[in-house]
C-alpha atoms as a printed R data frame, in Angstrom:
    type eleno elety resid chain resno       x       y       z
1   ATOM     1    CA   MET     A     1  85.197  73.126 106.244
2   ATOM     2    CA   ALA     A     2  81.668  72.097 104.883
3   ATOM     3    CA   LEU     A     3  82.297  74.075 101.719
4   ATOM     4    CA   LEU     A     4  85.625  72.413 100.996
5   ATOM     5    CA   PRO     A     5  85.683  69.343  98.615
6   ATOM     6    CA   SER     A     6  85.958  65.961  99.888
7   ATOM     7    CA   THR     A     7  89.021  63.869  99.716
8   ATOM     8    CA   PRO     A     8  88.894  60.547  97.627
9   ATOM     9    CA   GLU     A     9  88.572  58.596 100.855
10  ATOM    10    CA   THR     A    10  85.565  60.656 102.073
11  ATOM    11    CA   VAL     A    11  83.611  61.542  98.992
12  ATOM    12    CA   ARG     A    12  80.116  60.110  99.105
13  ATOM    13    CA   PHE     A    13  78.183  61.406  96.066
14  ATOM    14    CA   PHE     A    14  78.419  61.174  92.225
15  ATOM    15    CA   PHE     A    15  81.149  58.512  92.167
16  ATOM    16    CA   THR     A    16  80.846  54.830  91.783
17  ATOM    17    CA   GLU     A    17  82.874  52.405  93.927
18  ATOM    18    CA   ASP     A    18  85.275  51.734  91.022
19  ATOM    19    CA   GLU     A    19  85.697  55.429  90.361
20  ATOM    20    CA   LYS     A    20  86.519  56.117  94.062
21  ATOM    21    CA   ALA     A    21  89.106  53.267  94.075
22  ATOM    22    CA   LEU     A    22  90.697  55.001  91.028
23  ATOM    23    CA   LEU     A    23  90.787  58.325  92.785
24  ATOM    24    CA   ILE     A    24  92.377  56.725  95.875
25  ATOM    25    CA   LYS     A    25  94.978  54.847  93.616
26  ATOM    26    CA   ARG     A    26  95.879  58.185  92.028
27  ATOM    27    CA   SER     A    27  96.111  60.089  95.290
28  ATOM    28    CA   ARG     A    28  98.419  57.403  96.704
29  ATOM    29    CA   ARG     A    29 100.563  57.684  93.447
30  ATOM    30    CA   ALA     A    30 100.936  61.455  94.336
31  ATOM    31    CA   GLN     A    31 102.051  60.407  97.848
32  ATOM    32    CA   ASN     A    32  98.937  61.547  99.734
33  ATOM    33    CA   THR     A    33  98.052  59.485 102.664
34  ATOM    34    CA   GLY     A    34  94.343  60.538 102.985
35  ATOM    35    CA   LYS     A    35  95.062  61.880 106.510
36  ATOM    36    CA   SER     A    36  94.142  65.541 106.484
37  ATOM    37    CA   LYS     A    37  95.724  67.054 109.646
38  ATOM    38    CA   ILE     A    38  97.870  70.054 109.984
39  ATOM    39    CA   ARG     A    39 101.205  69.786 111.791
40  ATOM    40    CA   PRO     A    40 102.234  73.222 112.679
41  ATOM    41    CA   LYS     A    41 105.947  72.365 113.245
42  ATOM    42    CA   LEU     A    42 106.158  71.221 109.574
43  ATOM    43    CA   ILE     A    43 105.127  74.596 108.448
44  ATOM    44    CA   LEU     A    44 108.255  76.162 110.138
45  ATOM    45    CA   ARG     A    45 110.345  73.525 108.267
46  ATOM    46    CA   VAL     A    46 108.799  74.541 105.000
47  ATOM    47    CA   LEU     A    47 109.939  78.098 105.775
48  ATOM    48    CA   THR     A    48 113.421  77.026 106.483
49  ATOM    49    CA   ASP     A    49 113.824  74.795 103.333
50  ATOM    50    CA   PRO     A    50 116.085  76.660 100.747
51  ATOM    51    CA   LYS     A    51 114.361  74.823  97.899
52  ATOM    52    CA   PHE     A    52 111.058  76.349  98.909
53  ATOM    53    CA   TRP     A    53 112.530  79.859  98.596
54  ATOM    54    CA   MET     A    54 114.190  79.079  95.367
55  ATOM    55    CA   LEU     A    55 110.922  78.178  93.849
56  ATOM    56    CA   VAL     A    56 109.116  81.181  95.487
57  ATOM    57    CA   SER     A    57 111.770  83.485  93.901
58  ATOM    58    CA   ILE     A    58 111.094  81.931  90.503
59  ATOM    59    CA   GLU     A    59 107.489  82.175  90.766
60  ATOM    60    CA   SER     A    60 107.733  85.798  92.087
61  ATOM    61    CA   ALA     A    61 109.738  86.891  89.137
62  ATOM    62    CA   LEU     A    62 107.406  85.259  86.684
63  ATOM    63    CA   GLN     A    63 104.319  86.831  88.610
64  ATOM    64    CA   ILE     A    64 105.915  90.261  88.203
65  ATOM    65    CA   CYS     A    65 106.283  89.702  84.425
66  ATOM    66    CA   LEU     A    66 102.719  88.375  84.205
67  ATOM    67    CA   ASN     A    67 101.041  91.132  86.083
68  ATOM    68    CA   THR     A    68 102.613  93.921  84.101
69  ATOM    69    CA   PHE     A    69 101.111  93.012  80.784
70  ATOM    70    CA   SER     A    70  98.358  95.448  81.525
71  ATOM    71    CA   ASN     A    71 100.990  98.234  81.794
72  ATOM    72    CA   PHE     A    72 102.313  98.242  78.280
73  ATOM    73    CA   LEU     A    73  99.586  96.343  76.121
74  ATOM    74    CA   PRO     A    74  97.184  99.351  75.946
75  ATOM    75    CA   ALA     A    75 100.070 101.544  74.581
76  ATOM    76    CA   ILE     A    76 100.666  99.097  71.852
77  ATOM    77    CA   LEU     A    77  97.042  98.675  70.924
78  ATOM    78    CA   ARG     A    78  96.655 102.565  70.829
79  ATOM    79    CA   GLY     A    79  99.371 102.639  68.349
80  ATOM    80    CA   PHE     A    80  97.113 100.988  65.799
81  ATOM    81    CA   GLY     A    81  94.396 103.634  66.077
82  ATOM    82    CA   TRP     A    82  91.758 101.208  66.801
83  ATOM    83    CA   SER     A    83  88.389 101.842  68.674
84  ATOM    84    CA   SER     A    84  88.256 100.620  72.322
85  ATOM    85    CA   ILE     A    85  86.074  97.771  71.381
86  ATOM    86    CA   LYS     A    86  88.253  96.571  68.557
87  ATOM    87    CA   SER     A    87  91.352  96.914  70.877
88  ATOM    88    CA   GLN     A    88  89.633  94.653  73.463
89  ATOM    89    CA   LEU     A    89  88.892  92.173  70.657
90  ATOM    90    CA   MET     A    90  92.407  92.086  69.429
91  ATOM    91    CA   THR     A    91  93.770  91.094  72.841
92  ATOM    92    CA   VAL     A    92  92.128  87.679  72.353
93  ATOM    93    CA   ILE     A    93  94.946  86.888  69.888
94  ATOM    94    CA   ILE     A    94  97.619  87.303  72.592
95  ATOM    95    CA   TYR     A    95  95.554  85.253  75.228
96  ATOM    96    CA   ALA     A    96  94.756  82.820  72.611
97  ATOM    97    CA   CYS     A    97  98.538  82.133  72.017
98  ATOM    98    CA   ALA     A    98  99.020  81.858  75.892
99  ATOM    99    CA   TRP     A    99  96.098  79.331  76.073
100 ATOM   100    CA   VAL     A   100  97.642  77.079  73.329
101 ATOM   101    CA   SER     A   101 101.153  77.320  74.966
102 ATOM   102    CA   ILE     A   102  99.695  76.416  78.421
103 ATOM   103    CA   LEU     A   103  98.039  73.292  77.079
104 ATOM   104    CA   PHE     A   104 100.998  72.316  74.851
105 ATOM   105    CA   TRP     A   105 103.751  72.757  77.551
106 ATOM   106    CA   SER     A   106 101.768  71.381  80.397
107 ATOM   107    CA   ARG     A   107 101.257  68.282  78.356
108 ATOM   108    CA   ILE     A   108 104.999  67.951  77.577
109 ATOM   109    CA   SER     A   109 106.077  68.549  80.984
110 ATOM   110    CA   ASP     A   110 103.656  65.767  82.293
111 ATOM   111    CA   LYS     A   111 104.919  63.459  79.511
112 ATOM   112    CA   ILE     A   112 108.660  63.820  80.161
113 ATOM   113    CA   GLN     A   113 108.384  64.608  83.934
114 ATOM   114    CA   ARG     A   114 110.895  67.361  83.665
115 ATOM   115    CA   ARG     A   115 109.419  70.607  85.108
116 ATOM   116    CA   GLY     A   116 112.652  72.524  85.333
117 ATOM   117    CA   LEU     A   117 113.589  71.774  81.668
118 ATOM   118    CA   VAL     A   118 110.342  73.048  80.363
119 ATOM   119    CA   VAL     A   119 110.489  76.109  82.459
120 ATOM   120    CA   LEU     A   120 114.106  76.936  81.138
121 ATOM   121    CA   VAL     A   121 112.769  76.633  77.579
122 ATOM   122    CA   ASN     A   122 109.964  78.995  78.140
123 ATOM   123    CA   MET     A   123 112.300  81.337  79.906
124 ATOM   124    CA   SER     A   124 114.296  81.492  76.723
125 ATOM   125    CA   VAL     A   125 111.085  82.346  74.760
126 ATOM   126    CA   ALA     A   126 110.128  85.022  77.163
127 ATOM   127    CA   ALA     A   127 113.522  86.526  77.061
128 ATOM   128    CA   ILE     A   128 113.067  86.735  73.146
129 ATOM   129    CA   GLY     A   129 109.897  88.365  73.617
130 ATOM   130    CA   TYR     A   130 111.283  91.172  75.860
131 ATOM   131    CA   ILE     A   131 114.347  91.603  73.679
132 ATOM   132    CA   LEU     A   132 112.013  92.196  70.673
133 ATOM   133    CA   LEU     A   133 109.966  94.703  72.769
134 ATOM   134    CA   LEU     A   134 113.206  96.558  73.712
135 ATOM   135    CA   THR     A   135 114.317  96.740  69.925
136 ATOM   136    CA   ILE     A   136 111.196  97.092  67.974
137 ATOM   137    CA   THR     A   137 109.169 100.380  67.699
138 ATOM   138    CA   GLY     A   138 106.353  99.750  65.346
139 ATOM   139    CA   PRO     A   139 103.020  98.687  66.685
140 ATOM   140    CA   SER     A   140 102.642  95.554  64.416
141 ATOM   141    CA   GLY     A   141 106.184  94.281  65.593
142 ATOM   142    CA   ARG     A   142 105.362  94.973  69.341
143 ATOM   143    CA   PHE     A   143 102.135  93.242  69.020
144 ATOM   144    CA   ALA     A   144 103.839  90.167  67.627
145 ATOM   145    CA   SER     A   145 106.518  90.445  70.355
146 ATOM   146    CA   THR     A   146 103.799  90.450  72.872
147 ATOM   147    CA   CYS     A   147 102.272  87.339  71.613
148 ATOM   148    CA   VAL     A   148 105.853  85.615  71.796
149 ATOM   149    CA   LEU     A   149 106.100  86.979  75.406
150 ATOM   150    CA   ALA     A   150 102.713  85.432  76.254
151 ATOM   151    CA   ILE     A   151 103.651  82.131  74.807
152 ATOM   152    CA   GLY     A   152 106.689  82.031  77.009
153 ATOM   153    CA   ILE     A   153 105.400  83.508  80.388
154 ATOM   154    CA   TYR     A   154 102.013  81.930  80.763
155 ATOM   155    CA   PRO     A   155 102.811  78.261  80.799
156 ATOM   156    CA   GLN     A   156 105.493  78.801  83.459
157 ATOM   157    CA   ILE     A   157 102.942  80.072  86.052
158 ATOM   158    CA   VAL     A   158 101.123  76.750  85.851
159 ATOM   159    CA   ILE     A   159 104.138  74.538  85.550
160 ATOM   160    CA   THR     A   160 105.868  76.140  88.545
161 ATOM   161    CA   SER     A   161 102.730  75.693  90.627
162 ATOM   162    CA   VAL     A   162 102.565  71.987  89.814
163 ATOM   163    CA   TRP     A   163 106.261  71.736  90.338
164 ATOM   164    CA   LEU     A   164 105.824  73.268  93.804
165 ATOM   165    CA   ALA     A   165 103.032  70.762  94.582
166 ATOM   166    CA   THR     A   166 104.947  67.805  93.485
167 ATOM   167    CA   MET     A   167 108.151  68.831  94.971
168 ATOM   168    CA   ASN     A   168 106.535  68.929  98.583
169 ATOM   169    CA   VAL     A   169 104.721  65.928  99.906
170 ATOM   170    CA   GLY     A   170 102.610  65.313 102.872
171 ATOM   171    CA   TYR     A   171  99.408  67.162 103.825
172 ATOM   172    CA   THR     A   172 101.034  69.864 105.733
173 ATOM   173    CA   TYR     A   173 104.028  70.407 103.788
174 ATOM   174    CA   ARG     A   174 102.247  70.480 100.585
175 ATOM   175    CA   ALA     A   175  99.389  72.631 101.594
176 ATOM   176    CA   SER     A   176 101.438  75.187 103.380
177 ATOM   177    CA   ALA     A   177 104.158  75.304 100.616
178 ATOM   178    CA   VAL     A   178 101.460  76.027  97.901
179 ATOM   179    CA   ALA     A   179  99.580  78.528 100.017
180 ATOM   180    CA   LEU     A   180 102.613  80.436 101.224
181 ATOM   181    CA   ALA     A   181 104.277  80.510  97.750
182 ATOM   182    CA   ASN     A   182 101.141  81.958  96.068
183 ATOM   183    CA   SER     A   183 100.723  84.386  98.768
184 ATOM   184    CA   ILE     A   184 104.319  85.588  98.713
185 ATOM   185    CA   SER     A   185 104.687  85.789  94.916
186 ATOM   186    CA   GLN     A   186 101.391  87.577  94.390
187 ATOM   187    CA   ALA     A   187 102.429  90.169  96.994
188 ATOM   188    CA   VAL     A   188 105.819  90.639  95.308
189 ATOM   189    CA   ALA     A   189 104.243  90.986  91.987
190 ATOM   190    CA   ILE     A   190 102.603  94.357  92.923
191 ATOM   191    CA   ALA     A   191 106.185  96.055  92.870
192 ATOM   192    CA   GLY     A   192 106.449  95.165  89.122
193 ATOM   193    CA   ASN     A   193 104.077  98.227  88.335
194 ATOM   194    CA   GLN     A   194 106.715 100.589  89.623
195 ATOM   195    CA   ALA     A   195 109.101  99.864  86.768
196 ATOM   196    CA   TYR     A   196 106.663 100.688  83.916
197 ATOM   197    CA   VAL     A   197 106.859 104.473  84.189
198 ATOM   198    CA   ASP     A   198 108.259 105.562  80.753
199 ATOM   199    CA   PRO     A   199 105.562 105.351  78.176
200 ATOM   200    CA   PRO     A   200 105.130 104.610  75.477
201 ATOM   201    CA   LEU     A   201 107.821 102.158  74.793
202 ATOM   202    CA   TYR     A   202 108.368 101.264  78.453
203 ATOM   203    CA   ARG     A   203 112.027 100.213  77.893
204 ATOM   204    CA   ARG     A   204 112.868 100.555  81.646
205 ATOM   205    CA   GLY     A   205 110.082  98.276  82.444
206 ATOM   206    CA   HIS     A   206 110.977  95.657  79.875
207 ATOM   207    CA   ALA     A   207 114.546  95.810  80.772
208 ATOM   208    CA   ALA     A   208 113.618  95.158  84.415
209 ATOM   209    CA   SER     A   209 111.406  92.332  83.384
210 ATOM   210    CA   LEU     A   210 114.153  90.776  81.127
211 ATOM   211    CA   ALA     A   211 116.556  90.862  84.124
212 ATOM   212    CA   LEU     A   212 113.942  88.993  86.225
213 ATOM   213    CA   VAL     A   213 113.582  86.322  83.450
214 ATOM   214    CA   VAL     A   214 117.344  85.911  83.531
215 ATOM   215    CA   PHE     A   215 117.428  85.782  87.181
216 ATOM   216    CA   ALA     A   216 114.551  83.193  87.261
217 ATOM   217    CA   ALA     A   217 116.430  81.051  84.651
218 ATOM   218    CA   ALA     A   218 119.456  81.114  86.777
219 ATOM   219    CA   MET     A   219 117.621  80.217  89.894
220 ATOM   220    CA   THR     A   220 115.954  77.380  88.058
221 ATOM   221    CA   GLY     A   221 119.424  76.023  87.171
222 ATOM   222    CA   VAL     A   222 120.380  76.111  90.816
223 ATOM   223    CA   LEU     A   223 117.309  74.564  91.932
224 ATOM   224    CA   LEU     A   224 117.828  71.695  89.355
225 ATOM   225    CA   PHE     A   225 121.203  71.117  90.560
226 ATOM   226    CA   THR     A   226 120.032  70.951  94.243
227 ATOM   227    CA   LEU     A   227 117.245  68.696  93.515
228 ATOM   228    CA   ARG     A   228 119.538  66.236  91.584
229 ATOM   229    CA   HIS     A   229 122.033  66.350  94.498
230 ATOM   230    CA   GLU     A   230 119.223  65.631  97.057
231 ATOM   231    CA   ASN     A   231 118.079  62.582  94.962
232 ATOM   232    CA   ARG     A   232 121.592  61.273  94.728
233 ATOM   233    CA   LYS     A   233 122.046  61.646  98.451
234 ATOM   234    CA   LYS     A   234 118.830  59.804  99.137
235 ATOM   235    CA   THR     A   235 119.894  57.037  96.722
236 ATOM   236    CA   ARG     A   236 123.050  56.579  98.632
237 ATOM   237    CA   GLU     A   237 121.262  56.462 102.051
238 ATOM   238    CA   GLN     A   238 118.236  54.375 100.779
239 ATOM   239    CA   TRP     A   239 119.014  51.393 102.965
240 ATOM   240    CA   THR     A   240 120.959  52.790 105.850
241 ATOM   241    CA   GLU     A   241 119.900  52.491 109.550
242 ATOM   242    CA   LYS     A   242 118.801  55.970 109.579
243 ATOM   243    CA   SER     A   243 116.625  55.637 106.590
244 ATOM   244    CA   ARG     A   244 114.928  52.392 108.093
245 ATOM   245    CA   GLU     A   245 114.209  54.372 111.312
246 ATOM   246    CA   MET     A   246 112.640  57.098 109.198
247 ATOM   247    CA   ARG     A   247 110.390  54.808 107.480
248 ATOM   248    CA   LYS     A   248 108.651  54.100 110.684
249 ATOM   249    CA   LEU     A   249 107.259  57.644 110.308
250 ATOM   250    CA   THR     A   250 104.777  58.597 107.594
251 ATOM   251    CA   ILE     A   251 105.214  61.238 104.869
252 ATOM   252    CA   ASP     A   252 102.561  63.402 106.607
253 ATOM   253    CA   ASP     A   253 104.964  63.290 109.613
254 ATOM   254    CA   ILE     A   254 108.185  64.166 108.077
255 ATOM   255    CA   GLY     A   255 107.401  65.439 104.605
256 ATOM   256    CA   ASN     A   256 110.273  65.806 102.097
257 ATOM   257    CA   ARG     A   257 112.616  64.057 104.337
258 ATOM   258    CA   HIS     A   258 111.055  60.715 103.919
259 ATOM   259    CA   PRO     A   259 113.648  58.427 102.393
260 ATOM   260    CA   ASP     A   260 111.181  57.134  99.723
261 ATOM   261    CA   HIS     A   261 110.372  60.660  98.378
262 ATOM   262    CA   PHE     A   262 112.430  61.596  95.354
263 ATOM   263    CA   TYR     A   263 112.144  65.126  93.767
264 ATOM   264    CA   CYS     A   264 110.804  65.581  90.386
265 ATOM   265    CA   TYR     A   265 112.886  68.143  88.489
């Protein structure tokens, strides 16, 4: 515990009182109460929440696509006849495209507060990348297609992680949802390597990845519909007797069920 960073309420060094006040204000805006206490029964509630599993399935599909880059990228680079050093250097182009895309789409998603819409747009870009990889055989075209794929895949990993954190509130709910989702999706991603067994074009692997992108897009649509439905239901029940009783409990006590928590989609 001594190695973990302090919360805004307990930080002691390197911040002025005004800076601490700003940190606490931002923390409250993110619906953190400042009370760090694990409630085991809420972990079970996370695991029985369909919305959690929807986002886990989306993130798992994206992690498979991301982690399989190393399966087909070397084959594309070898097609140019470059030395190993130059091949390593040229991969910078692909990851530079991913870096710019991450910054751009992260900014856009924060600005419009529409995580799901941004994810769907990037799904479309990723799908185009896989379609190009399935149809183009020349190394130059495949290299450009990989750049398109990186532009579409990499931002989604960041945005879905943020979406998961903002969708779940309360210390236990948020912490357990993020930790479990990352653990599950990373474990599932190992399976992606089994599809890339037909070099040098890896059509079987790309087709499987394209199917996962389509699946993740469909699941994103279902999740968006579910979150909008949940928000409308909370709006209708905002001032009922049940909601007034639930407000006697904190967000840390009941997590996403709190009547004043509305989902960002």
